[in-house]
N, C-alpha and C positions, 0 to 999 in steps of 0.2 A: 508501577501503579496499576490502576484499573485497566488502562489501555493495554499494558503488557500482559495482564492476566487474560483479558479477552482475546488477545492475539494468540496466546498459548493454547487456550481452549479451542479456538478456531482451527489452529494448526493440528491439534489432536483429532478433532472431528474430521478434518480433511484426510489425515493419514488413515484413520479407521475406514473412511469411505473408500479410499484408494485400495486398502487391503481387501475389503469386501468385494470390490469390483474386479480386481485382479484375480482373487480366489475364484469368483464365479466364472470369469472368463476362462481360466485354466481348467476348472472342473468340467464345464460344459464342452469345451473344445476336446478334452480327453474323452468324455463320453461320446461325443460326435465321432471321433476317430474309432473308438471301440465298436460302435454300432455300425459303422460303414463297412460291412462285409456282406457279400452276396450269399444268400442261402437259397436252397431249393424250394421250400414251401412258400407259396405265394402269400399266405396269411401272415407268415412271419415277416416277409419282406415289406408288406404294407404297414405292419406294426413298427418295424424299424424305420421306415420312411417317415412315419408320423413322429417318432421319437427324434429323428434327425432334424426334422423341421422345427420341432420344439427347442431342441438344443441349439440349433443354428440361430433361432430367434433370440434365445438367451445370450448367446455370444455377441450378437449385434447389439442387444440392449446394454450389456456390460461395457462394450467398446464405446458406445454412445455416451454412457454415463462417465467413462474416463475422459472422453473428449470434452464434455461439459466441465468436468473437474479441472482440466488443464486451462480452460478459458477462465474459470473462476480464480484459479491461482494467478494467472496473468493479470486479471483485473485487480486482485488483492495486492499484488506486487506493485502495480502502477499506482493505486490509490494510497498505499502505505508510503510509497516514495514521494507522492505529492503531499501527503500529510506531514512527513518529516521536512520536506522542502518548505512547506507553509510555516512550520514551527521555526525553522531557521530564519525565514524572512521576518516573522514576528519579532524574534529576538534581536535581529539586526536593526529593525525599525526602532525598537526600544532603546538600543544603544545609541543610535543616531539622534533620537529625540533627547536623550540625556546630554549628549555632546552639544546639541543645538541650545539647550537651556544653559549649559555652562558657558557657551560662547556668548549668548545674550547677556549673561551676568557680567562677563569680562568687558563686553562692549559698553554696557551701561556704566561700569566703573571708570572706563577710559573716558567716556563722554563727561562724567561728573568731574574727573580730574582736569580734563581740558577746559571745562567751563570755569572751574575754580581758578586755574592758571590764567585764563583770559581776563577774569575779573581782577586778579592781582596785578596783571600787566597794565590794565586800563587804569587802575587806581594809582599805580606807580607813575604812569605816563602823565595823568592829569595833575598829580601832586608835584611833579617836577616843575622847575621854574621856566621851562621852555615855553 
């Protein structure tokens, strides 16, 4: 249904976000490693230091994004578990309500049969010669 479609779309979006974050993490870490070499010219070293700071910042950002994604996945798993649990409880309540209605009908029929039997016994008792 609509819930399954929404869940599938959400899953695709989460997978795309994960791929993008992991790709960014790997690319920036690789660039960080490639830049991290010592050269003689001071200008080049300051440029590389700036690039290293920028790449390190992007690595941290990608890792933070992945951690938030993990939290979101945990929350989604918990809430989807609660939703299915709630659906099971609702179904069980419906079944129990139907059983209660059936039991009420049976009890009402038994009560009517008992009342009829008591009237017949009273009629028989009062009509006897005793």
